[in-house]
C-alpha positions, 0 to 999 in steps of 0.5 A: 430429495436434492434437486440435480442441477447441471450448472451453477446455483448461483448466477449473478452479474457478469464480472468487470474485469477491467473494474477488478484490475483497476481496484487491484492495481489501486490496492498494490500501489497504496500498499506499496507506498504506505509500507514505504512510508512506515518504514521510512517513518521508523528509520527517521523516528530512530534517528530523531530519538536514539541520535542528537539529530533532533525534530528537525533533522529528522523531518527532514530526512522523512521529507526527503527520503520520501522524495527519493522513495517516490522516484524509486519506486 
């Protein structure tokens, strides 16, 4: 027959909430800046491929927009 337990079946180590918060904040930061960089990369690739801007202008635009994005975020 089934055993009757009054508490949790698995008892592990106590959760380290400070470390959990640091990991979560790190993940959110990487996701935020990574998404920004991907969006800027797509914009600069479109400027380089579909206009007469060329590789040099689109590279400089990528660098400038990333710097502005890091200051804004």
